[in-house]
N, C-alpha and C positions, 0 to 999 in steps of 0.2 A: 750347569750350573749344577752347585754341591750343596746339602742342606748336611748339616752335622748337629743331633739332639744329646737333650738329659732329660729325663722325667718327664717325658710331652705325653698326652695320652697315657695310654696305656703301654709304653715304649721307654725301657731303663738306661737306653744308649745306642749311639748306631749314626751311619753315614749312610749316603746314596747318593753319586752322582747320574745327572741324567744326561742319557746317551740318543743319539736318535730311537732303536729299542729298549727300553727297560724295562725289568719280568721283576714284582713281585712274587713268592712263593713264599708259602707258611700256614699255619693252621687255624680256623675260625678266631677270631679275637685276641689275631696277637700286633692287629697296627698297621697291616696293609694300606687300607681305608680312610685311616690318620695321615700314613706318612702322605698317601693320593690327595689329601684334600690342605696338604699346607703346601702342597708343589703347585697344587694349582692357583689359592692366594697370591703365592707369593709372586708368580708368573705372570699371574694376571694385572700384577705391580701396574706397570703401566697404563695399560689402557684403561685400567682406574682414576689414575692421576692425572691422566692427559686434563682433561674436562675443568680440573680446577687451577686456582690460583693461590700461595701462599698468603694467605690471610699477614701475616708477619712477617716480611721477608728478612729479615735479620734476625728467625727461628726455624729455619727449615726444617733443622732434627722434632722437633716439636709441633710442627702441624704434622710430618710424616708419621711420626711416633701415635697422636691419634687416631688420622685415617685407619693408620697399620692395626690398631687395637678395633677398631669398627669392622675392618677388613675378616678377622679372624675369627669374631664373634658370631658377624657374616653366613661366613663360609661352612662355620661349625654348628651354627646354631643352639648355643652356648653360652653364660658366661666365662669368662678368661678363665677367672679362678679349675671350673671346670675340666681345663684342658694339661691341670697340672698331673703328675700322675701319683695317683692316692699312697698316701703316706710317708711322699718326699714337701722336701719345703718350697721348690719353685721346679721350674723348668727353665733350660736354656735351647737357646737357637740361634744357631750358625748361620747363614746364605753366603755360598761365595759367587758368585760372576766372574761374568771374565775379565773384568776390572773393578771389581767392586768386592763390599766385603760389609755385612749388616748385624748387630749382633743383640741379639733384644733376650729378655727373662718376664717370665708372670711368676707371678707369687701366688701360692696357695691361703686361700682366704682373704686374695685383693684383689676386685675387676681389675685394674691397672696393666698396663705396657712397661713395661722399663730398656728403654730404648739405652742400649750401652755403648753402641759405637754405629757409625754409617761415613764410611769413607766411598767416596763415589770421587771418579778425575774430575778435576780440576778441572774441564773446558771454561770457554770465555762465561760462560753462563751462567754454570753452577759458580764460576767467583763472584759473581753477579750476583747472584742467592746471597751467597754466604756472606759480601760485603756487604750485603742490604742497598743495594746500587737500583733498588726496584724492583719492580713485578719484569719476571720472563716465565714466558711459557715451560712450565711441568713436563709438555713431552719433550721439550729441548733436556731436562735436565734427567728425567726418569729412563731417556736412551741411554742414557752413558753407564746408569746406576744399572741395570736391568738388560740393557744391551742393547740391541733394533726391535722396535714394538710387534710385538706380539699378540696372538690369543692363546686362551688356551678354551680347553671344551672335557666339560668330564661327563660321561655317561655312565651314571649309575647304576650299578645291581638295582636288578628289583625291577627295569626300565621297563617290561611289557608290560606291569601293572600300574605304571605310569603312566606308558602310552594311550590302554584305555581309559583312564579317568581322567585326564588332564584336561578335558574343555569341564569336562563338571565341576572339579575343583576350581579352575579358573572362571566361570560362570559362577560358583558359589561364591567367591571373591568379591567378584563385581556387583553384584547384586547388595551388599552388603554398604557400597561404598557414600547411597544417598543419608546412612543414618549414622555419617562417623557425624559427629558434634551435638549429635542429637538423643543418642544413649549409645552405652556400652553395647560392641558386637564383638564375636569372636570370628579371628582369623585362624585357621587351622597353623600352625608352628611348623618349617620347611627348615631343612638346613640350606644354607646359599646354592650348594650346586647339585640340590634340587627344584630349589625355584630357581636357576639361572638355565638348567635344561627343560625345564617346564617353557620358560621363557622363549628358549630357544626353539619348539617346536610350533609355538606359535604363532611364531616370527617366521618361518621357514619361505625362504620365498622359489620358484622357480627359476636360477641360475645358477652357474655350472658352476664349479671346485674346481680348486685341484684337483683334490682325491676322487676326481667323478668316474673313473676310469676304474679304480677301486673298487668304488660300488656298484659297478656295471658290473664286474666279474663278480662280486661276493651274489646279486641277485641272479646272473644267469648259473655259478655252478654251485650255487647253496642255497637259492631259493625256487632255481627253475621257476622264478617269472620278474614280473618289474612290479618294483613299488612306488607309488607316483603320486604328488599333490593334485589333489583337487579342488578348487571352488568356485562356488554361480557368482563372486563380484570379491571386486579388486579387495573391501573392506571386509570378509569376513578372511578367520582365520583358514587356515587349507586343513580338507578331510586328507587321510591319509587312508591309500587303499591298496589292496595285492590282483593286480592281471597274474591272472592264471590261464594260458592256451583262449578259450572264449567266456571263463568266469571274472566278474570283477566285484571283489570283497571287501569291505571295509577291514582295516584293519583287526577289530575286535570278535573280528567269525574267524580269526584265521589259529592256526597252531600255536602255538606255547614259543618251538621253533624264530614261524616268521615275524612274530610282531615282540621277539626277545631280536632280533638280528635287524627291523628295522630300523629302529635309530641309528644303527652306527650305517646302513646304506645309507639314509637321507643324511647325514652331516658329512657324511663324507664324499655325494652328487652336488649337497646342496649349500656348505655351508665351511668345513676345513680348508684354508690355505695352507700354502706352502712356507713355514716355518713356524708353524701351529703347535701347538702342545695337545695333544689329542690322549684323552688321559680316558680309558676303559674296564671298567670293573665284568670280572670275569668277562670275557669276550664269550665263553664254552660255553656259559648257561643256555639251560635246555638244547645244546646240539649232542647229534649220537655221535660215537667216534672218528666215524669217516665223514662226516661234515667238520670238527673241531682240526681236523688235517686242512681244509681249505684256508679256515679261517687263519689259520695260522700260516699260508700263505698268503692273504689279505692282509693282513701284518706285514708282511714284508713290503709285499707292493708299498704299498702306503709311506713305511719309511724311501724305498726308492724314487716316493713321489715327492719331497721332501717336507714330510712331516715329519715328528717328532710323537713320536706314541709308550706311551704308560701304561702298564695291564699289568695289575693284581688278579691271580690263580690260583685256580684247584687241581687242573688239571695234569696229567703226568703226559699224557696223549700230544698235548697241548706246546709242552714245553719240551716233548722229545723232536717232534715235529720242527720247531723254528731250530732244534741242534741239526735239524737232518739240513736245513736251507742252510748252516754258516757253514757244513762239512761240504753243500754244493758247490761252494765257490770257490773249493782247487778243484774241482770236479772238468775234466776238459769238453768245453762248447756241445759237441756233438754227443756223449755221455748226458747230460741234458736234458738235448731234445731228445731221445733214449728214453728217457725216463718221464718225460712229458711234463718236464717245467721250463718254465718262462727265464731270460735275464733278469726281467724286473724281481726275481721271488729271489734271489740269493743273500745271502748275510755274509758279512764281513764280523770276525769274532769282536774286531774295538768296534763294532755298532751297535754292540749286545754289553746288558748291564744286566745282572741277574742279580738279586740279592735276597736272602732263607731270613724270615721273622722267626724265629728262634722262646718258645717259652720259658720262663721262669717263677720259682717262686717271687722273685720282686721285679717283675714287667717282663717285656722282651726286650731282646738284643737282638738288632742287626745285624747278619753276617753276610760280605760280598763274597759272591761263589767265583769262583777266575773259569772266565767263559773261555775256552781255545779251538783255534781253526780243525784239532785233528778229533777232541771228544764233543764242544760247542757248552752245551751248561750241564752242570754235574746236576746226579735224579738221587743222590742219597735217602734226599727225605723220603720219595715214596717207594726206593726199593726194602723203604725200611717197611714200609708198611706191608706191600705184594711177602715179603718173608716173613711178615710178622703172619699176616694170612696163610704163608702155605706152610709154615712150619703147626702151625694151626689144625690147617687141614690136615696133614697128615698124619699128626697127632689123632684129631678124629676117626681116620678112617683104620688106625692100626687099633682103639679101643672098640671100632664097632666089630673086624675081623677078628678080638679074642674075646668076643659077647659074642660071633654070633654060632648058633648049634645048628649044624651040620642036618640034611631031612635024612 
C-alpha cells in the first residue's frame, strides 16, 4: 500500500509505502498523525463498505466518492476543506494498492471530494457493477480495490487519558439520547480514530486474538503483572483491571506506564488479527528507556505474528532498538541466544520502512530513510539534537571555567 500526497494537512508533499513495520519520525506538528489517520481511513475502506450496496450500480464511482468524503470527515473530525494545507488551493492524494489506483482532490473553501480516478481490476463482479448489471455485494468489489479484507486499529496519543474516562464519556452521550428530537443536545465532537478506539474498548471481549502471545510478553516483561477484563454480566462493558501479585487495581489507580500500555496489551490479546493494520501513536509514551527497548521487541514480535504495524515516535531509544533488531537478523542463532533475544524478535531490513517528516516554511516534507541490514534506520535527526546539546554543554562548561575564581 502506497500513498502519495500534495498539500494535505500540514504536509506540502511526500509519499510513503506501508511495510510490515512502518516508522514515522519527526518533530511535533509535522504531520505524522495526519498521515497515520489517512492510512487508517483508506485501509479501513473495505470493512466499512462491505455493509453497503450501490444505490446506482451504473455510477459506482459516485457512490464511492460520497462514502470516501464522509469517511475522511469522520476520521479527521473536520470538514474536508480543513484538510487542505493552509495557503494551498487544493490537496492531491494518490492511493496505490497491489492492483488498484485511486486518485482524489480536495479544494480549499469547498467541502466536496473530487474523485479523479478509480481503477480496480475488472473481475466478474466489478464488470457487472460497471455495466449496471444489477447489485453485487461491495465486499466482492472492494476486496479487489484494496486487497483482501482487513481491519485497522488506531491507538491514539494520550490513550491513557482516554482509558481513564471513556466510560464516563460514553455514559454522558447515552444519557442525552432520550432528548433527541425534543430539544437541542450537545455531544462532544471526537475524531473518528478516537471514537473508534472508545467503541472498541467498550466492546472488548475475552477472546484470544492472533497477537495474544505478544500481549502476554509485554505483560510479563513490561508491566510485571496481568491486564485483564472483568465484568459481572454479559450486557456490561468490561472493567479493565491490573493484577500485580496479590493486588487487583482498576486501571485508573495504576501508574501512567500501566495505563498507557494497557490498551496496546488488550488490543493484542483480544482484538488484533493476522493481516490487520495496527497503528500506535508514540508507543514509547510514559516508558523508561529500558522499557522502551522491551516495547521495540514487542513490536517486532507483532510483525512476526502477521500483523502490519505503523508507529509514530519521538524516541531515539525505540528507533535504535529497532535498528538493533534488524542487525540481529544477520547474527548467528547461538549469539542471539547469548544476547537473550528470541527468534521472533528478528527484523529484516526489507520489512521495515522509515520516514522523516521535515518542517519547512511552506509545510512539511516526507523523506524516506534508507533502511539497511548493516545500519538499520538512520538516526541523523536525533544525532543533530544530541550534538547541539553537547556543544551547548561544552560552551557552558568553558564559560563557567573562565569565570570561576579560585579559592
